[in-house]
C-alpha positions in Angstrom: 76.6 115.9 100.0 77.9 119.3 99.2 81.1 119.3 97.2 83.2 121.5 94.9 83.6 118.5 92.5 81.7 118.7 89.3 81.1 115.7 87.1 84.0 116.5 84.8 86.3 117.0 87.8 85.4 113.6 89.0 85.9 112.1 85.5 89.3 113.9 85.2 90.5 112.6 88.5 89.4 109.0 87.7 91.4 109.3 84.4 94.5 110.5 86.4 94.2 107.6 88.8 93.9 105.0 86.0 96.9 106.6 84.2 99.0 106.6 87.3 98.2 103.0 88.1 99.2 102.0 84.5 102.4 104.0 84.9 103.1 102.3 88.2 102.4 98.9 86.7 104.4 99.2 83.5 107.1 101.8 84.3 107.9 101.5 88.0 109.3 98.0 88.3 108.9 97.2 84.6 105.9 95.0 85.1 108.1 92.0 86.0 110.0 90.5 88.8 112.3 93.3 89.8 114.4 94.6 92.7 113.8 98.3 93.1 116.9 100.3 93.9 117.0 103.1 96.4 117.7 105.6 93.6 114.8 104.4 91.6 112.4 104.4 94.6 113.5 108.0 95.5 113.0 109.2 91.9 109.5 107.7 91.7 108.5 109.0 95.1 109.5 112.5 94.1 107.5 112.0 90.8 104.3 111.0 92.7 104.6 113.9 95.1 105.1 116.3 92.2 102.0 115.0 90.4 100.0 115.5 93.6 101.3 119.1 94.0 100.5 119.9 90.4 97.0 118.6 91.0 96.7 121.0 94.0 98.0 123.9 91.9 95.5 123.1 89.1 92.7 122.8 91.6 93.6 126.2 93.1 93.8 127.8 89.7 90.4 126.5 88.7 88.7 127.5 92.0 90.3 130.9 91.9 88.7 131.7 88.6 85.4 130.1 89.4 84.7 130.7 93.1 87.2 133.3 94.2 90.6 133.4 95.9 89.3 132.7 99.4 87.6 129.4 98.4 90.7 128.4 96.3 93.1 129.0 99.2 90.9 127.1 101.6 90.3 124.0 99.4 93.8 123.8 98.1 95.2 124.0 101.6 92.7 121.3 102.7 93.9 119.1 99.9 97.6 119.5 100.8 96.8 119.0 104.6 94.8 115.8 103.8 97.6 114.6 101.5 100.2 115.2 104.2 98.2 113.5 106.9 97.5 110.4 104.8 101.1 110.2 103.6 102.3 110.5 107.2 100.0 107.8 108.5 100.9 105.5 105.6 104.4 105.4 106.9 103.2 103.2 109.8 101.5 101.0 107.2 104.8 100.6 105.3 106.6 99.4 108.5 103.9 96.8 109.0 104.4 95.6 105.4 108.1 95.3 106.1 107.3 93.1 109.1 104.9 90.9 107.0 107.5 90.4 104.2 110.2 89.6 106.8 108.0 87.1 108.5 107.4 85.2 105.2 111.0 85.7 104.0 109.8 87.4 100.8 112.8 89.1 99.0 112.5 92.6 97.7 112.3 91.4 94.1 109.1 89.4 94.8 107.3 92.1 96.8 106.3 94.2 93.8 103.3 92.1 92.8 101.9 91.9 96.4 102.2 95.7 96.8 100.5 96.4 93.5 97.5 94.3 94.4 97.5 95.8 97.9 97.4 99.3 96.6 94.7 98.6 94.1 92.7 97.0 96.9 93.3 100.0 99.1 92.0 102.4 96.4 88.8 100.5 96.0 88.3 100.1 99.7 89.0 103.7 100.5 86.7 105.0 97.7 83.8 103.0 99.2 84.6 104.0 102.8 85.0 107.7 101.9 81.6 107.9 100.1 80.0 106.0 102.9 81.6 108.2 105.5 80.6 111.4 103.7 77.0 110.2 103.6 77.0 109.2 107.3 78.5 112.5 108.4 76.0 114.4 106.3 73.1 112.5 107.9 74.5 112.1 111.4 76.8 115.1 112.2 77.5 113.8 115.7 79.6 111.0 114.2 82.4 113.6 113.9 82.7 113.4 117.7 82.9 109.6 117.6 85.6 109.8 114.9 87.5 112.4 117.0 87.4 110.3 120.2 88.4 107.2 118.2 91.5 109.1 116.8 92.6 110.3 120.2 92.4 106.8 121.6 94.2 105.4 118.6 96.9 107.9 118.9 97.4 107.2 122.6 97.5 103.4 121.9 100.0 103.9 119.0 102.4 105.7 121.4 101.8 103.3 124.3 102.4 100.2 122.3 104.9 101.5 119.8 107.6 99.0 120.9 105.2 96.0 120.6 105.0 94.2 117.2 102.1 91.8 116.5 102.8 88.1 116.5 101.9 87.1 112.9 102.2 83.4 113.8 99.1 83.8 116.0 97.1 85.7 113.5 93.7 83.9 113.5 93.0 84.3 109.8 96.4 82.9 108.8 96.0 80.0 111.2 92.6 79.3 109.8 93.9 79.3 106.2 96.8 77.0 107.0 94.4 74.6 108.7 91.9 74.5 105.8 94.0 75.0 102.7 97.3 73.4 101.6 100.2 75.8 101.7 103.6 75.3 100.1 106.7 75.3 102.3 108.5 77.8 100.2 107.9 80.7 97.7 107.2 79.8 94.1 108.4 83.0 92.4 105.6 85.6 92.1 102.9 82.9 91.9 100.1 82.9 94.5 98.9 79.4 93.7 100.7 76.3 92.2 99.6 72.7 91.3 101.3 69.9 93.2 100.3 66.2 92.4 96.9 67.4 91.2 96.3 69.6 94.3 96.0 73.3 94.0 98.2 74.8 96.8 98.6 78.3 98.1 102.0 79.9 98.4 103.4 82.0 101.3 103.3 85.0 98.9 99.5 84.8 98.9 99.4 84.7 102.7 101.5 87.8 102.7 99.0 89.4 100.3 96.2 88.5 102.7 97.9 90.3 105.6 98.8 93.3 103.4 95.1 93.7 102.5 94.1 93.3 106.2 96.6 96.0 107.2 95.1 98.3 104.5 91.6 97.9 106.1 93.0 98.6 109.6 94.9 101.7 108.5 92.0 103.0 106.4 89.9 103.0 109.6 92.5 105.3 111.2 93.3 107.6 108.3 89.9 108.3 106.7 88.4 109.8 109.9 91.6 111.9 110.2 91.0 113.6 106.8 87.3 114.2 107.6 88.6 116.4 110.5 90.2 118.6 107.9 87.3 118.8 105.4 84.0 116.9 104.8 84.0 117.6 101.1 84.1 114.1 99.5 86.1 115.4 96.5 88.9 116.8 98.6 88.9 113.8 101.0 89.0 111.2 98.1 91.6 113.0 95.9 94.0 113.8 98.8 93.7 110.2 100.1 94.1 108.4 96.8 97.0 110.6 95.6 98.9 109.6 98.8 98.0 105.9 98.3 99.2 105.9 94.7 102.7 106.8 95.7 102.8 104.3 98.5 104.6 101.5 96.6 107.5 103.8 95.7 107.7 105.1 99.3 107.8 101.5 100.6 110.9 100.7 98.6 112.4 104.0 99.6 111.9 103.2 103.3 112.8 99.5 103.0 116.5 100.4 103.2 116.0 103.3 105.6 113.2 102.0 108.0 115.6 101.4 110.9 116.5 105.1 110.9 112.9 106.2 111.8 112.4 104.6 115.1 110.8 107.7 116.7 108.4 108.4 113.8 105.6 106.5 115.4 105.4 109.0 118.3 105.0 111.8 115.8 102.2 109.9 114.0 100.5 109.3 117.4 100.8 113.0 118.2 99.2 113.9 114.8 96.3 111.5 115.4 95.7 113.0 118.9 95.8 116.6 117.5 93.4 115.8 114.7 91.0 113.9 117.1 91.1 116.8 119.5 90.3 119.2 116.7 87.2 117.2 115.8 86.1 117.0 119.5 86.3 120.8 120.0 85.0 121.9 116.6 81.8 123.4 118.0 83.7 125.7 120.4 87.1 126.2 118.7 87.5 126.2 114.9 91.1 125.6 114.0 91.8 127.0 110.5 93.0 124.5 107.9 96.3 126.4 107.5 97.0 126.1 111.2 96.2 122.4 111.0 98.7 122.0 108.0 101.4 123.9 110.0 100.9 121.7 113.1 100.9 118.4 111.2 104.0 119.5 109.1 105.9 120.6 112.2 105.1 117.4 114.2 106.2 115.3 111.2 109.4 117.3 110.6 110.3 117.1 114.3 109.8 113.4 114.5 111.8 112.8 111.4 114.7 114.9 112.5 114.6 113.3 116.0 114.6 109.8 114.5 117.6 110.6 112.3 119.5 112.1 115.3 118.6 109.1 117.4 119.8 106.7 114.6 123.0 108.5 114.2 123.6 108.5 118.0 123.0 104.7 118.1 125.4 104.1 115.2 128.0 106.3 117.0 127.6 104.4 120.2 127.8 101.0 118.4 131.1 102.2 116.7 132.8 102.9 120.0 135.3 100.3 121.1 134.0 98.1 123.9 135.7 98.5 127.3 137.6 95.4 128.2 
C-alpha cells in the first residue's frame, strides 16, 4: 500500500494518540464520576480541534520540505477534508448515544466511563478496518464502486428515515442478554457488574456500553468508506479518522445540552454521504479535486447547521406565542 507515512511518522502519531487518550482520561472529567459542564465541553472540543489542525499544519510543513508544495497542499487538504467528514458523520453517532443513555436513564455524571470505553473501542476497531480496507482497495480496486453505491444508499436511507428512532427495547442482543444473564433493576454508580447474594449481576450501565459499541461498528461502516473517497493513503485515512474520534467525548457533552437545536442536521449528513458516494462512482470519468470536495462538505455542513438553528429558533418563537382561546 503506497503511503506518505514513514515509520517515524506512524510512531509519532501513535504517541500523540496515547497522549491524547491519557489527557482525556485524567484531565477531561478528572478520571472520576463527573458532570461535564457546557463551558468545559466547549473548551475541550476547541482544544481537540486545535490539536488536529496543528497536526495538519505540521504535516504540510514536513511534506512541503520533503516532497514539494503540490504534494503538501494535496495531502494536508485531504487530511482536513477527511477530518471534517468524520467529525460531521460522528454527530449522528452522538445523537444515537443520547438516545441510548436516555433509554437506560443514565445521568450525565455516569456517562463518562461508558463513553471512554466506547471511544477506545472505536479507535481499535477503526484502525483494524482502515488497514483492512486499504489492503482490499489496493488488491480489488473495483471495491471503491461498491463503497460508493453503499454510501449513496445509506445517505438516501438516512434522509428518508430521519424521523424514525430505533426501538431499543426490541434490540435482539439486549433481549438475549436480559434472557441469559441477571441484570439489576437500577444503576449501581459507574459499575458494570455487582455481586448480589453470591450472584454476579450486570448493571444497565453495561447494557448501555454494549449498545454504544454496536453503534460504533455501524457508524464505522458508513464513515470509513467515505474517507476512502477522499484518499486511499492509509496514513491520511487513519490520522484524520482517529483525530476526529479522539474529540468525540467532548463533542458529545457539548451537544448533550444543544442536541434539540440541530434537528435538520441529519439531512445535511445524508447529503454529504450521497455526494461522497457519487464522487466514488464517477471517479473514472470525473475526478473531483480534494479542495472542491472540502468546499462542498463544509458548505453542506454549514448550511444544515444554520438551517437547524433557524428552525429551532422559529419553533421556540411559535411555542412562546400565547395560545388562542
